[in-house]
C-alpha positions as CSV (number, residue, x, y, z in Angstrom):
1,X,17.6,-10.8,69.4
2,X,19.4,-10.2,66.1
3,X,19.2,-7.0,64.2
4,X,16.1,-6.9,62.1
5,X,16.1,-5.6,58.5
6,X,13.7,-2.6,58.2
7,X,10.5,-2.9,56.1
8,X,8.9,0.0,54.3
9,X,5.2,0.4,53.6
10,X,3.3,2.9,51.5
11,X,0.5,2.9,53.9
12,X,1.5,1.0,57.0
13,X,5.0,2.1,57.7
14,X,5.1,5.8,57.1
15,X,4.8,7.2,60.6
16,X,1.9,9.5,61.3
17,X,1.7,9.7,65.0
18,X,-1.6,10.7,66.3
19,X,-1.7,11.8,69.9
20,X,-4.8,13.5,71.3
21,X,-4.1,16.6,73.2
22,X,-5.0,16.3,76.9
23,X,-6.9,19.5,76.9
24,X,-8.8,18.6,73.7
25,X,-9.6,14.9,74.1
26,X,-11.0,12.8,77.0
27,X,-9.0,9.9,75.5
28,X,-5.7,11.4,76.7
29,X,-7.1,12.5,80.0
30,X,-7.9,8.8,80.8
31,X,-4.6,7.6,79.3
32,X,-2.6,10.2,81.3
33,X,-4.3,8.9,84.5
34,X,-3.6,5.3,83.6
35,X,0.1,5.9,82.8
36,X,1.0,9.0,84.8
37,X,4.7,8.3,84.5
38,X,4.8,8.4,80.7
39,X,5.6,11.4,78.6
40,X,3.7,12.2,75.4
41,X,5.2,13.7,72.3
42,X,5.1,17.5,72.0
43,X,2.1,18.9,70.1
44,X,2.6,20.1,66.5
45,X,6.4,19.9,66.8
46,X,8.8,19.4,63.9
47,X,9.8,15.8,63.5
48,X,11.7,13.3,61.4
49,X,11.1,9.7,60.5
50,X,14.4,7.9,60.6
51,X,13.4,4.2,60.7
52,X,15.3,3.6,57.4
53,X,18.6,4.9,58.8
54,X,19.5,7.2,61.7
55,X,21.3,10.5,61.0
56,X,21.7,13.9,62.6
57,X,18.3,15.6,62.7
58,X,17.8,19.2,61.5
59,X,18.1,21.8,64.2
60,X,14.3,22.4,64.5
61,X,13.4,18.8,64.9
62,X,11.8,17.8,68.3
63,X,10.6,14.3,67.6
64,X,12.4,11.4,66.0
65,X,11.3,7.8,65.2
66,X,14.0,5.1,65.0
67,X,14.1,1.3,65.1
68,X,14.6,-0.3,68.5
69,X,18.1,-1.5,67.4
70,X,19.3,2.1,66.9
71,X,20.3,4.7,69.5
72,X,17.8,7.5,70.3
73,X,18.6,11.1,69.2
74,X,20.1,13.0,72.1
75,X,17.8,15.7,73.6
76,X,14.8,14.9,71.5
77,X,11.5,13.0,72.0
78,X,12.3,9.5,70.7
79,X,9.8,6.9,69.5
80,X,11.0,3.2,69.3
81,X,9.7,1.1,66.4
82,X,9.1,-2.6,66.9
83,X,7.2,-5.1,64.7
84,X,4.9,-6.6,67.3
85,X,2.2,-8.5,65.3
86,X,4.3,-10.3,62.6
87,X,7.8,-11.3,61.7
88,X,10.4,-9.1,60.1
89,X,11.8,-10.3,56.7
90,X,14.3,-13.2,57.2
91,X,13.4,-13.5,60.9
92,X,10.9,-16.4,60.7
93,X,13.5,-18.8,62.2
94,X,13.7,-16.6,65.3
95,X,10.1,-17.5,66.2
96,X,9.0,-20.9,67.6
97,X,6.8,-22.6,65.0
98,X,3.8,-22.8,67.3
99,X,3.7,-19.0,67.5
100,X,3.4,-18.4,63.8
101,X,-0.2,-18.3,62.3
102,X,-1.2,-21.3,60.1
103,X,-4.2,-21.8,57.9
104,X,-6.5,-24.9,57.9
105,X,-4.0,-26.7,55.7
106,X,-1.1,-26.1,58.1
107,X,0.6,-23.6,55.9
108,X,2.1,-20.5,57.6
109,X,0.3,-17.3,56.7
110,X,2.4,-14.7,54.9
111,X,1.5,-11.1,54.7
112,X,0.0,-10.9,51.2
113,X,1.5,-7.4,50.7
114,X,5.0,-8.1,51.9
115,X,7.0,-11.1,51.0
116,X,8.8,-13.0,53.9
117,X,6.7,-11.4,56.6
118,X,4.5,-13.9,58.5
119,X,1.6,-13.4,60.9
120,X,2.1,-14.2,64.6
121,X,-0.7,-16.3,66.1
122,X,-2.3,-14.2,68.8
123,X,-5.6,-16.2,68.9
124,X,-5.2,-17.7,72.4
125,X,-4.2,-16.2,75.8
126,X,-1.3,-18.6,76.0
127,X,0.1,-17.7,72.6
128,X,-0.4,-14.0,73.3
129,X,1.6,-14.3,76.5
130,X,4.4,-16.3,74.8
131,X,4.7,-13.8,71.9
132,X,4.8,-10.9,74.5
133,X,7.6,-12.7,76.3
134,X,9.6,-12.7,73.0
135,X,8.9,-9.0,72.5
136,X,9.6,-7.9,76.0
137,X,13.4,-7.7,75.5
138,X,12.9,-5.3,72.6
139,X,10.8,-3.0,74.8
140,X,13.4,-3.3,77.5
141,X,16.0,-2.1,75.0
142,X,13.8,0.9,74.1
143,X,13.6,1.8,77.8
144,X,17.2,1.2,78.7
145,X,18.5,3.3,75.7
146,X,16.3,6.2,76.7
147,X,13.5,6.1,74.2
148,X,10.2,7.8,75.3
149,X,7.6,5.8,73.5
150,X,7.0,2.5,71.7
151,X,5.4,2.1,68.3
152,X,4.2,-1.5,67.8
153,X,3.6,-2.1,64.1
154,X,1.0,-4.1,62.3
155,X,-1.9,-3.7,64.8
156,X,-4.0,-4.1,61.6
157,X,-2.6,-7.4,60.6
158,X,-6.0,-9.1,61.3
159,X,-7.2,-7.4,58.1
160,X,-4.7,-9.5,56.1
161,X,-5.0,-12.7,58.0
162,X,-7.7,-14.3,55.8
163,X,-10.2,-13.9,58.7
164,X,-8.1,-16.2,61.0
165,X,-7.6,-13.4,63.5
166,X,-10.3,-11.0,64.7
167,X,-10.3,-7.6,66.2
168,X,-10.9,-8.8,69.8
169,X,-7.8,-10.9,69.7
170,X,-5.8,-7.9,68.3
171,X,-7.1,-5.7,71.0
172,X,-6.3,-8.3,73.7
173,X,-2.7,-8.4,72.5
174,X,-2.4,-4.7,72.3
175,X,-3.6,-4.4,75.9
176,X,-0.7,-6.7,76.9
177,X,1.7,-4.4,75.0
178,X,0.2,-1.3,76.6
179,X,0.6,-2.6,80.1
180,X,4.1,-3.8,79.7
181,X,5.2,-0.5,78.0
182,X,3.7,1.5,80.8
183,X,5.5,-0.6,83.3
184,X,8.7,0.6,81.7
185,X,7.5,4.2,81.8
186,X,7.1,4.3,78.0
187,X,4.2,5.8,76.2
188,X,2.7,3.5,73.5
189,X,1.2,4.3,70.1
190,X,-1.6,2.9,68.0
191,X,-0.2,2.3,64.5
192,X,-2.7,3.2,61.8
193,X,-5.9,1.0,62.2
194,X,-8.4,3.9,62.1
195,X,-11.3,1.4,62.6
196,X,-10.1,0.6,66.1
197,X,-9.5,4.3,67.2
198,X,-12.6,4.2,69.3
199,X,-11.1,1.5,71.5
200,X,-7.9,3.4,72.3
201,X,-9.3,4.9,75.5
202,X,-10.4,1.5,77.0
203,X,-7.0,-0.1,76.1
204,X,-5.0,2.7,77.6
205,X,-3.2,3.6,74.3
206,X,-1.5,7.0,74.6
207,X,-1.2,8.1,71.0
208,X,-1.4,6.7,67.5
209,X,0.9,6.3,64.6
210,X,-0.7,6.8,61.2
211,X,0.5,6.9,57.6
212,X,-0.4,9.2,54.7
213,X,-3.7,10.6,56.1
214,X,-3.6,13.2,53.3
215,X,-4.0,10.5,50.6
216,X,-7.4,9.7,49.1
217,X,-7.3,5.9,49.0
218,X,-9.0,3.8,46.3
219,X,-12.7,3.5,47.1
220,X,-12.6,6.6,49.3
221,X,-14.0,10.1,48.6
222,X,-11.8,12.0,51.1
223,X,-8.5,11.7,53.0
224,X,-8.4,10.2,56.5
225,X,-6.7,13.2,58.3
226,X,-10.1,14.6,59.5
227,X,-11.1,11.2,61.0
228,X,-7.8,10.8,62.8
229,X,-8.0,14.3,64.1
230,X,-11.6,13.7,65.4
231,X,-10.5,10.5,67.1
232,X,-7.2,11.6,68.7
233,X,-7.1,15.4,68.8
234,X,-4.3,17.8,67.9
235,X,-1.3,15.7,68.6
236,X,-0.8,14.1,65.2
237,X,2.5,13.6,63.6
238,X,1.9,12.7,60.0
239,X,4.2,11.4,57.3
240,X,3.3,11.8,53.6
241,X,5.1,10.3,50.6
242,X,3.4,12.1,47.8
243,X,3.1,15.8,46.9
244,X,-0.7,15.5,46.6
245,X,-1.1,13.9,50.0
246,X,1.3,16.4,51.5
247,X,-0.7,19.4,50.1
248,X,-4.0,18.1,51.5
249,X,-2.5,17.5,54.9
250,X,-0.9,20.9,55.0
251,X,-4.0,22.7,53.7
252,X,-6.2,21.2,56.3
253,X,-4.0,20.7,59.4
254,X,-0.8,22.8,59.3
255,X,-0.4,24.1,62.8
256,X,-2.7,21.6,64.3
257,X,-0.4,18.6,64.2
258,X,3.1,17.8,62.9
259,X,3.4,17.0,59.2
260,X,6.5,15.9,57.2
261,X,7.0,14.4,53.8
262,X,9.7,11.8,53.3
263,X,10.9,9.6,50.5
264,X,9.3,6.1,50.6
265,X,12.4,4.4,51.8
266,X,13.2,7.2,54.3
267,X,16.8,7.2,53.4
268,X,19.5,9.3,55.2
269,X,19.8,12.6,53.3
270,X,16.7,11.8,51.3
271,X,13.5,13.9,50.8
272,X,12.3,15.9,53.8
273,X,9.6,18.5,53.2
274,X,7.6,20.4,55.8
275,X,4.7,22.8,56.1
276,X,3.5,25.3,58.7
277,X,2.8,23.7,62.0
278,X,5.3,20.9,61.6
279,X,8.3,23.0,62.3
280,X,9.4,23.7,58.8
281,X,8.1,27.3,58.3
282,X,6.9,28.7,55.0
283,X,3.6,28.4,53.3
284,X,4.5,25.5,51.0
285,X,6.5,22.3,51.5
286,X,10.2,22.9,51.0
287,X,12.8,20.2,50.6
288,X,15.5,19.8,53.3
289,X,19.0,20.1,51.7
290,X,21.1,17.1,51.8
291,X,24.2,18.2,53.7
292,X,27.0,16.3,55.5
293,X,25.7,17.5,58.8
294,X,22.1,16.2,58.2
295,X,23.3,12.9,56.8
296,X,26.9,12.1,58.0
297,X,28.8,9.8,55.7
298,X,28.7,6.1,56.6
299,X,32.1,4.5,56.1
300,X,31.7,1.4,58.2
301,X,31.3,-1.9,56.4
302,X,29.0,-4.7,57.6
303,X,30.5,-7.7,59.3
304,X,31.2,-10.7,57.0
305,X,28.4,-13.3,56.7
306,X,29.1,-16.5,58.5
307,X,27.9,-20.0,58.4
308,X,27.5,-20.2,54.7
309,X,26.0,-23.6,53.8
310,X,24.7,-25.3,50.6
311,X,21.3,-26.5,51.8
312,X,20.3,-28.3,48.6
313,X,21.0,-29.0,45.0
314,X,19.2,-30.2,41.8
315,X,20.7,-31.1,38.5
316,X,20.8,-27.4,37.5
317,X,20.7,-25.4,40.8
318,X,22.3,-24.9,44.2
319,X,20.5,-23.4,47.2
320,X,22.6,-21.4,49.8
321,X,21.9,-20.2,53.3
322,X,24.0,-18.1,55.7
323,X,23.9,-16.2,59.0
324,X,22.9,-12.5,58.9
325,X,25.6,-9.8,59.1
326,X,25.4,-6.7,61.3
327,X,26.1,-3.1,60.5
328,X,26.3,0.3,62.3
329,X,23.2,1.5,60.3
330,X,21.6,-1.4,58.5
331,X,22.5,-4.2,56.1
332,X,20.6,-3.8,52.8
333,X,21.5,-7.0,51.0
334,X,24.1,-9.6,50.1
335,X,26.1,-10.4,46.9
336,X,26.6,-14.0,46.0
337,X,29.8,-15.2,44.3
338,X,30.3,-18.4,42.4
339,X,33.9,-19.4,41.6
340,X,35.0,-15.9,42.4
341,X,32.5,-14.1,40.2
342,X,29.3,-12.3,41.3
343,X,26.2,-14.2,40.2
344,X,23.4,-12.5,42.0
345,X,22.1,-10.7,45.1
346,X,19.6,-11.3,47.9
347,X,17.9,-9.2,50.5
348,X,17.5,-12.2,52.9
349,X,19.9,-14.9,53.9
350,X,19.1,-17.5,51.3
351,X,19.8,-17.7,47.5
352,X,19.2,-20.2,44.8
353,X,21.8,-20.2,42.0
354,X,20.1,-21.7,38.9
355,X,21.1,-22.5,35.3
356,X,24.0,-24.7,36.3
357,X,25.6,-27.7,34.7
358,X,24.6,-31.2,36.0
359,X,27.2,-33.2,37.9
360,X,29.5,-30.1,38.4
361,X,31.0,-28.8,41.6
362,X,30.9,-25.1,42.4
363,X,32.4,-22.9,45.1
364,X,30.5,-20.0,46.7
365,X,31.1,-17.0,48.9
366,X,28.8,-14.2,50.1
367,X,29.4,-10.6,51.0
368,X,27.1,-8.1,52.8
369,X,26.5,-4.5,51.8
370,X,24.8,-1.4,53.2
371,X,23.0,1.6,51.8
372,X,26.2,3.6,51.6
373,X,27.9,1.1,49.3
374,X,30.2,-0.4,52.0
375,X,30.9,-4.1,51.4
376,X,32.0,-6.6,54.0
377,X,34.7,-9.2,53.7
378,X,33.8,-12.6,52.2
379,X,32.1,-15.3,54.1
380,X,33.5,-18.8,54.4
381,X,33.7,-20.8,51.2
382,X,31.4,-23.7,50.5
383,X,31.5,-26.3,47.7
384,X,28.5,-28.0,46.3
385,X,28.0,-30.4,43.4
386,X,24.8,-30.4,41.3
387,X,23.1,-33.8,40.8
388,X,23.9,-35.8,37.8
389,X,21.4,-35.3,34.9
390,X,18.3,-37.4,35.4
391,X,19.3,-38.4,39.0
392,X,16.5,-38.7,41.6
393,X,19.0,-38.8,44.4
394,X,20.2,-36.1,46.7
395,X,18.1,-33.8,48.8
396,X,14.6,-33.7,47.3
397,X,14.2,-37.3,46.0
398,X,10.8,-38.8,46.3
399,X,8.5,-41.8,45.4
400,X,4.9,-42.9,45.6
401,X,3.5,-39.6,44.7
402,X,5.4,-37.2,46.9
403,X,8.8,-35.5,47.2
404,X,10.5,-33.9,50.2
405,X,13.1,-31.1,50.4
406,X,15.1,-30.1,53.5
407,X,16.3,-26.6,53.9
408,X,18.4,-25.3,56.8
409,X,16.8,-22.1,58.0
410,X,19.3,-21.0,60.6
411,X,22.5,-22.3,62.2
412,X,24.8,-21.5,65.1
413,X,27.6,-23.1,67.0
414,X,26.8,-26.8,67.4
415,X,23.1,-26.6,66.3
416,X,20.8,-25.7,63.5
417,X,17.1,-25.2,62.5
418,X,15.6,-26.8,59.4
419,X,12.4,-27.1,57.5
420,X,11.1,-30.0,55.4
421,X,8.6,-29.4,52.6
422,X,6.5,-32.4,51.6
423,X,4.9,-32.0,48.2
424,X,2.1,-34.3,46.8
425,X,3.2,-35.1,43.3
426,X,0.2,-37.4,42.7
427,X,-3.2,-36.6,41.2
428,X,-5.3,-37.0,44.4
429,X,-5.2,-35.9,48.0
430,X,-3.0,-38.0,50.4
431,X,-4.4,-39.7,53.5
432,X,-1.0,-39.6,55.2
433,X,2.7,-39.1,54.5
434,X,6.1,-40.1,55.8
435,X,9.6,-38.8,55.3
436,X,12.8,-40.6,56.3
437,X,16.6,-40.0,56.1
438,X,19.9,-40.9,57.7
439,X,22.3,-38.4,59.2
440,X,25.8,-38.7,57.9
441,X,27.4,-37.6,61.2
442,X,26.5,-37.0,64.9
443,X,23.4,-34.8,64.2
444,X,20.5,-35.4,66.6
445,X,17.0,-33.9,66.5
446,X,16.1,-32.1,69.8
447,X,12.8,-30.5,69.0
448,X,10.2,-30.7,66.2
449,X,6.9,-29.2,65.1
450,X,4.0,-30.2,62.8
451,X,5.2,-33.8,62.5
452,X,5.7,-36.9,64.6
453,X,9.5,-37.6,64.6
454,X,11.2,-40.8,65.7
455,X,14.9,-41.7,65.6
456,X,16.9,-44.9,65.7
457,X,20.6,-44.2,65.8
458,X,21.2,-42.0,62.7
459,X,17.9,-42.9,61.1
460,X,15.1,-40.4,61.3
461,X,11.4,-40.9,60.4
462,X,8.9,-38.0,60.3
463,X,5.2,-38.7,59.9
464,X,2.2,-36.5,59.6
465,X,0.0,-35.3,62.5
466,X,-3.7,-36.1,62.2
467,X,-4.5,-32.5,61.2
468,X,-2.0,-32.3,58.3
469,X,-2.2,-35.8,56.9
470,X,-4.2,-34.7,53.8
471,X,-2.2,-32.9,51.1
472,X,-4.1,-31.9,48.0
473,X,-2.6,-32.7,44.6
474,X,0.4,-30.5,43.8
475,X,0.1,-28.9,47.3
476,X,2.8,-28.8,50.0
477,X,2.9,-29.2,53.8
478,X,5.9,-28.3,55.9
479,X,7.4,-29.3,59.3
480,X,10.3,-27.8,61.3
481,X,12.9,-29.2,63.6
482,X,15.9,-28.2,65.6
483,X,19.0,-30.4,65.7
484,X,22.4,-30.5,67.4
485,X,25.6,-31.0,65.5
486,X,27.0,-29.3,62.5
487,X,25.0,-28.7,59.3
488,X,25.7,-31.8,57.1
489,X,27.3,-31.2,53.7
490,X,25.9,-32.5,51.5
491,X,22.4,-32.6,53.1
492,X,21.0,-36.1,53.5
493,X,18.9,-37.8,50.9
494,X,15.2,-37.7,51.8
495,X,12.7,-40.5,51.0
496,X,9.0,-39.7,50.9
497,X,6.1,-42.0,50.8
498,X,2.3,-41.3,51.0
499,X,-0.8,-43.3,51.6
């Protein structure tokens, strides 16, 4: 698997680990019996949340949480973060189309709170097994690197799925994660999701990961720390982002479970405050100084982006796509250069350069950057001409009330993934649609989803399935395919017809 960019949530990513003490809670007595070979985090120990970027922990820290792509902190209790219930930003192409949740119109379901994160479809046993098989290598990495526990994020994604996923399906998938993690001698956490805390015992969950339990959320009259403590006991490791939330957590639970305050983006050398009971000492939260020993300087630049491709053009814009870079800590974004001058930035691996002149050829390069300001070398150079003013040709042409646009979503040596968007430009719903094009070279489709694809030599025709034939006026349906051969430049002209 490729390195994933880290996401940050105000409520769903700050790590508050809740782990019921074996002596205080029957939950952990059962969990300990079910997974006797796993080790639970130490109770009320100092800890640090380093999912944003790993760095040398303070001397009193006993627990550290890091992304599964990072190395664990030597000699400490290490929790391994994975995103188990939805995709990471820019990683949609890593997932087979049939494993991504779609609504009744066939559109993939995006997390409404976080752009470019999409729900995984855990609604059937077959899909749950297939998704688990995609995640198993991440858990294997956690185990082989020496992590002690797994934190699967977005257990609560059913609350944002527009009622397409229910709690039973979420619990069924969590049970699969529990059993596989235990088979690797790893403890496993419940991430937030207070409403399912009562099911943790039956599922075999060892502890929980919770955010900002000291905050009084809109519509609530009190913070959630007492409810988590009642459900999981004294082994709680709580992360707060605000001074008010930190004060409430410390006032009520200092010494009962671990508490730390971090900056929202949990940056290396950023805010770290503690209170009694979380290892920081003192009666009030005190900031951790930023020193070279706690946040060593990062001087390593990311690798240069590769596979830069112009995936489409209009009369005034060019759309670019490239392969992700890697870094010793994390890539934070990309700078895009047109004719040698920087014209914009992107956090993902696509960018549309707008405001261009019709009928003009432009050259592009991309460079990666990290949080320390290190910049990679330049990618390959790609040239792309905008369409002539008023032209209906090129990628995105259309007729009879629809238009179609092809975008390359990923590419590697000798093959690529692509997605075609079909838009109804008419005033009434379609009964069916068809998109056709001709490859300019030796490209050949080897797999496809959400359309019926036929080929004759270089000619390709993609038609709707029965369930996605109807497209409402001004709405869009999409289908995906995988092809062998190099990414064609320019991309082929698409013809779209509807009935």
